[in-house]
Every structure is written in C-alpha cells, then in structure tokens.
C-alpha positions in Angstrom: -98.3 -23.6 -22.2 -94.6 -23.0 -22.3 -92.6 -20.2 -23.8 -89.0 -20.7 -24.7 -86.6 -18.2 -23.4 -83.9 -17.4 -26.0 -81.7 -15.1 -23.9 -81.7 -13.1 -20.7 -83.7 -9.9 -20.5 -81.8 -6.8 -21.5 -81.0 -4.3 -18.7 -81.2 -0.7 -19.8 -81.7 2.8 -18.6 -84.2 5.3 -19.9 -83.5 9.0 -19.2 -86.5 11.3 -18.7 -85.7 14.8 -17.9 -83.2 14.7 -15.0 -84.2 11.2 -14.0 -82.7 7.8 -15.0 -85.1 4.9 -14.9 -83.7 1.3 -14.8 -85.6 -1.0 -17.2 -85.9 -4.5 -18.5 -86.4 -5.2 -22.2 -86.9 -8.1 -24.6 -87.6 -8.6 -28.3 -86.4 -6.9 -31.6 -85.9 -3.1 -31.4 -88.2 -2.7 -34.4 -91.0 -4.7 -33.0 -94.3 -3.1 -31.9 -93.6 -1.4 -28.6 -95.3 -2.7 -25.5 -94.8 -0.7 -22.3 -95.3 -2.4 -18.9 -96.1 -0.3 -15.8 -95.8 -2.0 -12.4 -97.7 -1.3 -9.3 -97.0 -1.0 -5.6 -94.8 -2.5 -4.1 -93.0 -4.0 -7.0 -90.5 -3.3 -9.8 -90.0 -4.0 -13.5 -89.0 -7.6 -12.8 -92.6 -8.4 -11.8 -93.2 -8.6 -15.6 -90.3 -11.0 -16.3 -92.4 -13.8 -17.7 -94.5 -11.5 -19.9 -91.4 -9.8 -21.2 -89.8 -13.0 -22.2 -93.0 -14.3 -24.0 -93.7 -11.0 -25.9 -90.1 -10.7 -26.9 -90.2 -14.2 -28.3 -93.4 -13.3 -30.2 -91.6 -10.4 -31.9 -92.7 -7.4 -29.8 -90.4 -4.9 -28.3 -91.4 -5.3 -24.6 -90.1 -2.9 -22.0 -90.9 -2.7 -18.3 -89.6 0.4 -16.4 -88.9 1.0 -12.8 -91.0 4.1 -12.4 -90.6 7.3 -10.6 -89.7 6.6 -6.9 -88.7 3.0 -7.7 -85.6 3.6 -9.8 -82.6 4.7 -7.8 -82.0 7.5 -10.3 -85.6 8.8 -10.2 -86.4 9.5 -6.5 -87.3 13.1 -6.1 -88.0 14.1 -2.4 -91.0 16.4 -2.8 -94.4 14.7 -2.7 -95.6 17.0 -5.4 -93.1 15.3 -7.8 -95.4 12.2 -7.8 -98.5 13.8 -9.2 -100.5 11.8 -11.7 -99.8 14.3 -14.4 -96.1 13.7 -14.0 -96.5 9.9 -13.9 -98.5 10.0 -17.1 -95.9 12.3 -18.7 -93.2 9.7 -17.7 -95.1 6.9 -19.4 -95.3 8.9 -22.6 -91.6 9.8 -22.3 -90.7 6.1 -22.0 -92.4 5.4 -25.3 -90.9 8.5 -26.9 -87.5 7.3 -25.9 -88.0 4.2 -27.9 -89.3 6.0 -30.9 -92.8 4.6 -30.4 -95.4 7.0 -31.8 -98.1 4.5 -31.0 -97.8 1.6 -28.5 -99.5 -1.0 -26.3 -99.6 -0.5 -22.6 -99.9 -3.2 -19.9 -100.3 -2.2 -16.3 -101.2 -3.3 -12.7 -102.3 -1.5 -9.5 -100.9 2.1 -9.5 -99.5 1.5 -12.9 -103.1 0.8 -14.0 -104.2 4.2 -12.6 -101.6 5.8 -14.8 -102.7 3.6 -17.8 -106.4 4.4 -17.4 -105.6 8.1 -17.3 -103.2 7.8 -20.2 -105.8 6.0 -22.3 -108.4 8.8 -21.7 -106.1 11.7 -22.2 -103.9 10.4 -25.1 -105.9 7.7 -26.9 -104.2 8.5 -30.2 -101.0 7.2 -28.7 -102.2 3.8 -27.8 -102.8 0.7 -29.9 -104.3 -1.2 -27.0 -104.7 -1.2 -23.2 -104.4 -4.2 -20.9 -105.1 -3.7 -17.2 -104.5 -6.3 -14.4 -106.6 -6.0 -11.2 -107.4 -2.3 -10.9 -110.9 -1.4 -12.2 -111.6 1.9 -14.0 -111.5 4.6 -11.3 -115.1 5.7 -11.9 -116.2 2.0 -11.5 -114.3 1.8 -8.3 -116.0 5.0 -7.1 -119.4 3.5 -7.8 -118.5 0.3 -6.0 -117.4 2.2 -2.9 -120.6 4.2 -2.9 -122.7 1.0 -3.1 -120.6 -1.4 -0.9 -119.2 -0.5 2.5 -117.0 -3.6 2.2 -115.2 -2.2 -0.8 -114.4 1.0 1.1 -113.2 -1.0 4.1 -110.9 -3.1 1.9 -109.2 0.1 0.7 -108.7 1.5 4.2 -104.9 1.1 4.1 -104.7 4.0 1.6 -105.5 6.5 4.4 -102.8 5.1 6.5 -100.3 5.3 3.7 -101.3 8.9 2.8 -101.4 10.4 6.3 -98.9 8.1 8.1 -95.7 9.6 6.7 -92.9 8.0 8.6 -95.2 5.8 10.6 -96.2 3.7 7.6 -92.6 3.1 6.6 -91.7 2.0 10.2 -94.7 -0.3 10.3 -93.9 -1.9 7.0 -90.1 -2.3 7.6 -90.0 -3.3 11.3 -89.1 -6.9 12.3 -87.2 -7.5 9.1 -90.0 -6.0 7.0 -92.5 -8.6 8.3 -95.5 -6.4 7.4 -94.1 -5.6 3.9 -93.6 -9.2 3.3 -97.2 -9.9 4.4 -98.4 -7.7 1.6 -97.5 -10.4 -1.0 -99.4 -13.1 0.8 -96.8 -15.7 0.0 -98.0 -15.6 -3.6 -94.9 -14.5 -5.4 -91.6 -16.4 -6.0 -89.2 -16.2 -3.0 -86.4 -14.8 -5.2 -88.5 -11.9 -6.4 -89.8 -11.3 -2.9 -86.4 -11.1 -1.3 -85.0 -8.9 -4.1 -88.0 -6.5 -3.8 -87.9 -6.3 0.0 -84.1 -5.5 -0.2 -84.7 -2.7 -2.8 -87.5 -1.2 -0.8 -85.4 -1.3 2.4 -82.8 1.0 0.8 -82.8 4.5 2.5 -85.6 6.6 1.1 -86.9 3.9 -1.3 -90.2 3.0 0.5 -91.0 6.6 1.2 -90.6 7.4 -2.5 -93.0 4.6 -3.5 -95.6 5.7 -0.9 -95.4 9.2 -2.2 -97.6 8.0 -5.1 -100.4 7.7 -2.5 -99.5 10.9 -0.7 -99.6 13.0 -3.9 -102.9 11.5 -4.9 -106.4 12.4 -3.8 -108.0 10.8 -0.7 -108.7 7.5 -2.5 -107.7 5.9 -5.8 -111.3 6.2 -7.1 -110.7 10.0 -7.5 -108.2 9.5 -10.3 -109.5 11.7 -13.1 -109.8 9.0 -15.8 -112.7 9.5 -18.3 -114.3 7.3 -20.9 -111.9 4.9 -22.7 -111.9 4.7 -26.5 -108.9 2.3 -26.7 -109.4 -1.5 -27.2 -109.2 -2.8 -23.7 -108.5 -6.1 -22.0 -109.2 -6.2 -18.3 -108.1 -9.1 -16.1 -109.3 -9.5 -12.5 -108.2 -12.1 -10.0 -111.0 -13.9 -8.1 -108.9 -13.8 -4.9 -108.0 -10.1 -5.0 -108.2 -9.1 -1.3 -108.6 -5.3 -2.0 -110.6 -4.8 -5.2 -113.9 -6.6 -5.4 -115.8 -8.1 -8.2 -118.4 -5.4 -8.1 -116.0 -2.7 -9.3 -114.5 -5.1 -11.8 -117.9 -5.8 -13.4 -118.8 -2.1 -13.4 -115.8 -1.2 -15.5 -117.5 -2.2 -18.8 -119.8 0.9 -18.4 -116.8 3.2 -18.9 -115.4 1.7 -22.1 -116.4 2.9 -25.6 -114.2 0.5 -27.5 -113.7 -3.2 -28.0 -113.6 -4.7 -24.5 -112.9 -8.0 -22.9 -113.3 -8.8 -19.2 -111.7 -12.0 -18.0 -111.7 -13.4 -14.4 -108.5 -15.3 -13.6 -109.7 -17.9 -11.2 -107.7 -18.6 -8.1 -105.4 -15.6 -8.6 -105.0 -12.5 -6.6 -103.6 -9.1 -7.5 -100.2 -10.8 -8.3 -101.7 -12.7 -11.3 -98.8 -11.8 -13.6 -96.7 -14.0 -11.4 -99.3 -16.5 -10.1 -101.0 -17.3 -13.5 -98.3 -16.2 -15.9 -99.2 -18.6 -18.7 -102.9 -17.6 -18.6 -102.1 -13.9 -18.6 -99.6 -14.3 -21.4 -102.0 -16.2 -23.6 -104.7 -13.6 -23.1 -102.3 -10.7 -23.6 -100.8 -12.2 -26.9 -104.3 -12.6 -28.2 -105.3 -9.1 -27.4 -102.1 -7.5 -28.8 -102.4 -9.6 -31.9 -105.8 -8.2 -32.7 -104.7 -4.6 -32.3 
C-alpha cells in the first residue's frame, strides 16, 4: 500500500501555559482532529508516515513534541512531569486546535497518557488507538503472574533512581547505549536526528523525568475502565512488553475493541510497519 505525499508536513508551535511545544501537522484545518502522542525516546517525527497518510485522507493530524521533549517546554522540577499535567497538556493541545472531540493515537509513555485520558475524559474522545503499551491494569496483572515481564521492565528502576547515572550511561561513547535502545529498527536519519536532540544539555534528563515523576512502575498508572472505541496494536517482537499483558487488555475495555498483532514488529511498529499501521488506523478512525 502506498500513500501519496502532497506536500511537506507543517511545522508549528502550540502554546500551553508558559510552554511552547513544537509540532508537526498535516491535513485540512477543518478535518477531524487526530492527536499523536509519542513515547520515549522519540519525538513528533516518529509519526511522519501516519501524519502524511491521515492528512491525505482529510483528517487534521497533529503530532506534538511533549513536555520535556520540546525545547520550549522543559521545566526543571521532576514534579512538573506528573501524569495529571501530561494529561492536561494533551487536552490543551486539542483545545488549541478548537477540537471539542478528537481521536488520539499513542505509543509507550504517550500511551500511558492516552489510557488515562480515555478513562478520565471519555466525552472528549472519538476513538483511542494504542501502539505497544497494554492497559496499565493488564500490565499489573501480567507482572504479578510472570516474573519474566517484571524482569523485562527492570530498566525503569534504573531510570527512576539513577538520576545523572542513567544519563551518563546512555550518552557515553557517542550515545552508544541510547542508540542501542532502537535496536537498529528505525531509519538512520530519524535515529541521528533523535540522538542529536536528546544530546542537547538537559534534554535527556527532561525526558527521563517522566519516569522519575511516576510511581515505581508503569503498571501503577491510574487508568480505569475504557469506554472509548479502542484499537490496540502489539508488535510480536516487542522486547519489553509481553503478549500476556497485551492479551489481558481486553478485560479493561467496555467499548468496541480490536486487538491486532503486528507480526515481526517491535515497539517501533509505526516506523517498521508503517503501511500496516496506517491501514488499521484509517479503518478504525473511519468507523468512529
């Protein structure tokens, strides 16, 4: 499947309070609004293919460099990265575009924001699409049943309690360990651009503050039952989030729900399997 690209993505800035978030956008301004929330360690450009495709399909698609990632939105205090503030940012992004109701598409930490947004403000969402990250309660169940799942998430403790040490570890030797996070699964141009941005003074610390402001593990995110139509995509080669948690997610959805395994893809499926993700996403959005 190929999607024609009519023109370059729009580069814009969204002001939220005293912060200024860089963002990428595509599609007509009056199209249904679709908000893309990236994960760690990436930026809005990780959604490039999806933005192009949705813009061509008539949606107003916007991906935002979130708090800590945008140069104009890097508060120093860890408390400034609480989930409450991250959810409020997401709502403010939509409000800035005049979107009373909107679709949200998210990955990794962006998914934790999205799961919580969907349970706290379901009246604002037309649909929810999550890549990789299971519902937090499902992840909690999986950790309790499977020591392997807990082991695979062990890096979270290092990120949370290794302030300074984690940054040095990830950035030493020309950011060798940070590069290894991507497992050679993303395009070189995006990899180099991302590493360069995260190597800026204070940037990596700001992104790790998402972990440091959170509870001891991601499964403690206070997301409840979901009443929003949901598409959940999980990559069969995800090294951190197992199939057990993915399959348990269905038990926390009280709305139309579709679970799809993207074979051969990891957590970077938006880049690895862009065509498959786009086709599933367009189908989901079109029905809601």
